[in-house]
Structures are given as structure tokens and as C-alpha cells.
N, C-alpha and C positions, 0 to 999 in steps of 0.2 A: 504494501500501497504507499510505503513510505515511498518505493522507488519510482512510482506511478505519478505522487506529486511533484518529484525533483521532476521527472520526464514533462508532465504537461507547465509547470513555471519554466523549463525552458526554452518551452515554444510562445508564452505568453507575457515573458517580461518586456520584452522589447515594444511588440504592440500595448502594451497597456502603459507604457512609458509614453507612447505617440500619443497614445489619445488620452491621457492624463492633461497631454501638454496643448493638443487642440482644445479640449474643453477649457483648461485654464484658460485660455487666446480668445476665444466666444466667450464667455462667459465674462473677463474683462473686459474687453472692448465695447461688448452689448452693455455691459450695469457700469461704465466709466471708473472701473476699481482703478485705485493710485497704481501707477506701472512699477514705481518703485517698492511699495510697498508688497506689490503680488510679487517681484522679482526676487527680493528677500525671501519672501514666505517660500516661493518656486523653489529655491536653489536650497534650501533647511529640506525642504521634503524631498528633493533630489538625491542629496546624498545621504540621508535615511535609508530611503526606498534602497537603493546600490547598495547601501553597509548592510541591510539584511537579507538580500541577495547573496551576499560574498558569505554570508556565514550559512546559508540554505543552499547554495547550489556552487558552492568554489570551484574555481577553476585551477587554480594550484592551491592547495592547503597551507604550503608552505610560504606562500606572500601575506597570508593574515598580518597585518599589523598589531605587535605588539601592546601593552599600554603605555611602554613607554613612546614607542613610535606615533604613536597616537597625540599622545600629550605635544612631542615635536611636530607634528603637522599641522597640530593647531593653533600653534604658535608661526609656522611659514602661510597657512591661510588666514590669519586676522594682517600679515603683511600682503597678502596677495591681495586681500578685500581694501585695503589702504591701496595699494597699486592701484588698483578697478576706478578708487575716486578719483586719484590724482590725475589720471588718463582722460576725465572726463572736461578738466581745465580747458585741452587745447580743443576738447572736441565743441564745448560752448561757444568758445571763440571761432572757430569756424562757421557756427551753425550760426551767428548772429554776424558772420561778414557775409555769407556765400548761400545761406540755405534760402531757397525761396518762401515766399509766406503762404502760399499755398500749392500743394501737390500737383502737379500735374497729370496724373496718372491716376484710376483708383486702385483702393487697397489692394483689392484682388488680382490685380497686375503687379503693383510693389512689390508685393512679399517675395513673390518667387525670383522678381530681377535683383532685390535687394540679397537675398539668399546667394544666389547666384556672385553676386560683387562681392559681397560679405567674405563669400568664403573661397574665393580667386583670391582677394586682398590677404587674408589669413594665409592661406596654400602659400604664397609669394614672400611676405615676412617672416613663414618660419623655416620656410627653406635658405632665405636668408642668413638665418640665425642659424644654420647650421654648416654656412659656408663664409661667412664671415667671421675673422677672428674675436674681432670685440667684440660682436654679437654671440660667438658663443661663450665667451667668459662671463656674459649672463645667462644665456639658457641653458647653458650644460649643468644648472643648477638643479634643475630639473632632470635631469638623466642622469644623476648621479646614485638614488635608489636602485638596488638589485634587485627590487620585484616593481610591480604596478599594479597600483592597486585602487580605491576611490579615494583614501584619503592623501595619497601623495599624489592625485592631481595638483594639491594645494600648494605642492613645494615647488618656489619659482622663487626666482632673484626676485626684486619688487623692483627695477627699473624694467625687467623683459616684460611683465604686464606692463606699465604702465607705457611704454613704447607699441607693443603688441596690439592693445586693444585702444590705443589713440589710432593708431596706422589704420586699422580695421573702420575704427566708427569715424572717422575725419572722413574717408573713403565713403562714406555713405552718405553722410554730411554734403561733402562738397555732390555727391549727383543729385543730391536735391529731394531722396529721399524725407517721408513724412515722420514725424517722432512713433506713430503708431505703428509703421510697417519697421523700424527699426528696434521697438519694443518686441515685437514679434519673435523678430529676428535673434535678440538678446536670450530669447527665454529658449530658442530652439538649440543656440549655440549651449546654452548653460547645458539642459538635457544630452546631448551630445558627448560635451565634455566630460562630464561625470560617467556615462556608459560607455566611452570607450574605455576609460580608464579603470572600468569596475573588474574585481578579478571573478568573474561569474562565467561558469559552464554556459556560454549563450551561443549560439550558432544562426546568424542570421543569412543564410544561405546565397543567393543571386541576387538579393540587397546589397551583399559587399560593393558591388559595381558600379552603386550608385551613392548610397551612405555607408560612412564611416562606420566600424563596428568595433568590437575589442580585438576580435582573430587579426584586424590589420597593426591595429595600436599597438599591438605586444611588441608588431616588426617593427614596428620604427622606434622600438624602445632596444632592439636586441643590439648585442655587441659585434655579432655580424655584419658589417658594413654591408657588404653585396646584398641584403634583406630588407636594412634599415630605412625602405621608402617612407610612402601614408604619413606625405605633410601635413593633409586634411584630415583634422579631426570632426567634419559635420557631413561635408560631402565628398566621395571620393572620384566623383569626376574628374577632379582635375590632376589626379592622382595619375589616370588613364591618360589627359591629355597632356601631358609632359612627361610622359614615360617613368613613374617613380610607383607606379603599382607592383610589389610582388606578390601580393599574398595567393594564394591558390588552396583550394578543401583540406583541411587537415595539416595544413603548413605553420609547425609550429617554433617559437626564435630558441635559436642555441641558445642562450643565455640575455638576462636584460641589465642595462647598465650601461657604466662606458668603458669603452677597449680599453682604456688604461686609465683605472680608477685614482693611482697616483694622482692624476691631472689635475682633481677637485678636491677639495676640504670633503670629508664625509659631511652625510646629512642633519648630523645632530649637531656642526657646528655652525650654529645661526650667523651668528656673526663674521666669521672666517669665511662663509660662504658668499657672503655680501661684498664683501671687503677686497676680495681675489681679483676682485678684476680691473682694478686698479693698480696692485699689488705686482702683477706680474703679464706677459702676455701669453695669449696660447702657446704654445710649443708643437713642431709639427707630429710627437710622440703619445699629444693627448687633443688634437685637432680630430673632427668627425671625418671630415670628407678630404 
């Protein structure tokens, strides 16, 4: 009976997440709920749901966070939230300067276009972070953990979050998308970001060729750079378009983490992780590409 429950859960987990996302969006737009409050509650609910699924249907039991790791992840999560708030400063400046007073397109057209453009901007900036030595000193902090789970999705350098979110949201603002469309895309990015990092035994099959999933993102964290593509964490279409799609059914990463673990401080060294970008440049043996 327990095995049947887990089998059902593996099949319904992702559709349930997408259904909850759609229901939240529809209710928030029609009932005019406060976007900031909805985003915060949706974030907390998504993390809680993914953490529960990690306990019920873990992909790799050894990747479960210890109590100490949950504490560290909490510290990084707070820093990530601060980074997200700081990213809003340039975004608001761009909106005031460039955004039109009224969107030119209906919301039903804006949302898919904003999703495609925002996903492209995120893909390009994320890939740049893996090819530029200075940006890698920031982004590499996220790749230090030797496990992938919902908790360490928030393990980031504060400045990495500021730059990434500002780049994506400024792109959408400059394109003239409405606040409603940006709100919807923001919820989708939250859902996808925590889903792809979740240590859950869920397979989404052919949907992997359109949407990013945990099977792909574990490969992105692989120490084997020949399989570590998948720079998209929401859509996978750009990985197909730019030749960085490496997933195939049943493919598992050799191991996750850094190819050269000595290149960065450990995750527990929070201050050192944030200062190392200015103390030394990336060397050839700790650079990812």
C-alpha cells in the first residue's frame, strides 16, 4: 500500500504544483490580492511542499539535509531574500524610466511572451556566470554543496542574486510587460526553481524537452562538465536551441558539486564564501568551463 502511494505521488507531484500555481494566479488576479504578499506565501508554501516530498519520495536519501545544514541554508535563504530586495532598486528605476503607462498586449498574450523572454534572459545570464571568471566567483558559491535539495536552492552569493534578478526583471521591464505579467512569471520561476532543486524521485518524461525538471538540473550540478549543461531552470527550450541539453531518460550525474572543491570555501563558511570573490580571481583549475 505504501509503495502504491509513493508511485501515485511520483506521478501527481508536478501536475499538482502546476495546478496550484495556476489556481493562485487566477485567484490573485481576479480578487486583486496583494502581489507581494501572495509571492511570499507562495514561496513558503512551495518550499514546504518540496521538503515534504523529499521526505516521502527522496531521489537520493544521502542528499537529505542534516539539522546543521538546514540552519546554514536558512542563513543563505535570508541573504537571498535580501539580494532579491536589492535587485528591485534598479528594476524600479528602469520601470519609471522606460515602462509604458499601459501594456500594448492583452495579458493572455503578455504572459507567454514574458515567459519566453524572461527565460531567455535568465538562460543567457546564467550561462555567462559559468563562462566569465569574475561572475563565476559569485555563482560558484551555489555549486559548492555536494548534494542537490530544496534547501540549498537558496545557497547563493548575495551579489549573484542581485545581478541575476536585476538582469531578468530589467529585461522584462524594458520590453514593456505589465506588472501583472511579471507577477505571474515570478510565481512560475519560484515554483520551477524549487522544483528542479528538489531531491525527489519524480520523472516528467517528454515534458523535459519543454520544461526544466529535477532530472536535468542534477546534471547541471554534475562534476562532469560534459553533461553539466541545462542552464535553464524554468524552460528547457533554450538549452535545446543553444546545444546545452544533455539529458536522456535514466541519465544520472556522476556526482554533484565542484570539479575542484578546493576552489571555494565550504558552504558553512558563509562570510568567506561572500568575500572570496574579491580576495582572489578564478584559477584555471577551479573554473567550470
